[in-house]
Steps between C-alpha positions, in 0.01 A plus 500: 500500500639817339840343432353177361278699266794720407702201383200373301483834317877501455494159332226633271727802429240734650775711652289797611250282684783293649663815634173617653469173693859498624476864610169424678674218689779736605250755624369236738847381606783718372765231558314220318773302324261323263373836372858626467587185306212577265619857444851369433359265234298789358815712469672215317204466261528873425874451433598710801746233609697724737190583705386137498840380617511763773161379626621138501810599697279666762288184522812286540628724780163482675458120484752280316288188545198665342708620205638151434161336541320737261774545239368231266146642529638848426674381184193309382291817527718671237435467128744296291619820332568668834688196629720505192572871533572463871759229429668737255500788750643283776786398271573844356380833626419456870793583734684185605507603865126568523346284772699191407287236678191618314659535156672164540175328601311665214762395249495139621120481512474637147782306333570190711227455763615145565812641669295652784475257789390647831473225762632679809193699596251260340588215737600709802303403814332754725774676696415594858691787661556409866651839577226727375199514737186354349220752447143428598308300242255782431761766439710262290202418281415867449861578414523204261185603317627854462836374370328266253280779365810712452674217316759439773468125491833402655442731797148358531652152538754630753217649706290185503787260568533644851149403607284191492317446171260247642197708401371476145526873411862520615602178326339612173662841528836330545437275199408802289806706593739206483382411149561850370843519666615171352494303827290217365573238766380744766189571292432128450532416870282794605224406256531134599420582864172657389410213266549252783254696717261623231493256207246716314694828518556607133764763579711244686480256210594776255812608690603140567464408132680816384789442739523130410515588132779751550696261723470229236617741231798609707599144585461383141698794370776426749508136390523611138784739579694207647435287191412740216531234229229277645177457304310672782736795472435535129123483554527776762708715266252431222215617724689813600584599143150412377354737758743763369380419145855415398377222274833380352669454839190341651472258209867409524474413870180297455658305213807424711277384787306275263824338384618445858163370630271390215262333747408828669202695355628833638735585213244407232234708677738796504562468125128457435413809702749712305339393171149541643572850630628600156206352310707217350224250553628207293842502668335538840275200439798277419659580836172483692435148379843402632401647838171309509671173407708541816232663719147458367348711781732800462260791548695764309565273203132403483397866506747609233406212268130565557554870425684413178214273394251784555719743302507249213124429523557140612227550756402144579863403549554798734236408757672205677825697541323805642290288735810326630661838572190635675482190719831617648451876466126577511559876529702539177267743321668478160445122499129558569492749212662249263263225611202730448616578145539127427154414633347791308656388172364149557148629568503411872341830593422446868849367577654786302294760687608364840868505404493849348326636811779350713757681284331845498726659768790488249302674223690821431409560137136393499544191283378255765189704569434507125526120488259485792265730306499253209445202732204668671348584160529136396305407815233760437593704810474841335524712815817330621641518147434876494675549837804298388526702178480830690779391733710387204462840334583678827820300543603555139442876530699515824793312347494724193506808722792355698687432175444857383629639831816289466562640153444857620740455792761341278471792257531752785803316642663497156430874465665576836813305402528699176 
């Protein structure tokens, strides 16, 4: 919990609060690799690249599989500016001999992530050691849990592979550790055994789905590496560079894919999403309509086009697209928010109220609660309107305070550097 919250704060550039959470996690388990990864990212954000790299080297030495598995997540937690500066440091001022496997992996992940293909461990089956005596199930489980809490995921897998994992707790523990150490086939098979016995077990479904996704990614990336000029390869590269916000390279790969396979909606959706993310609504709509001609039920395309219609006050036109998206993804809160705005603008107050209420968990700035306040007033529900307004003002005040703290910390950090 502490590490997850720490990364949330880090992505919001709340560095002090992020550090507090990572340190709290280390107090509980001083060898926690996830917390150490967070502190490494924090050092990078503070431009202390030498300390950050040293921490990454220690993580790599402790568990190579974990390092490889979490590298992309680590990079994505850094700001664009930090990523750019890190690339420059890796190419110039950091010693060439410093922890070569780590610096090489960082450089590839930052500049050419498509070149990283790790299939060996991902598809490795569970390896049983016939020489080492098998420990008792109880002691193995206790040891595995302790290793997992300390972030020693590969050793956790080694411990559990010597005993039967026929019980649900042991199989789920194996799936957990194997996922974090990059042994996704092991994780998939362990979770699958639980699903077959307990079809309603949510943890088993989670680990099975997570492992299946990573196996599919690894296999697809391997296929692309064998035929990099295929249309699928260009779509993958477009996705990778879009996630890195390298818009020119992403656009180039999507355009090439569209030329190679004009009947696939994937390349047009990639182009549309780039325009949509950058507020280029008219260009995005052109590409989205190409997607929907090829795949009328495409959930992402329907959402993006519905969102554009709401932004442009084409409320009636937006509703069918948003409904089609929510039929596939009923928990997409931002789609509920858009649909609520559309209904409100069209005077469908009850429908708007229901949709806005569904979207309230995403309300960070208080704007949704303010819309709810207006909707309640229109229905004559003064007490509910008053409560919604109070919550809107509370959220706005909290966000303003958070913004002020960020400015103060940035000013203090700038003063220390001077």
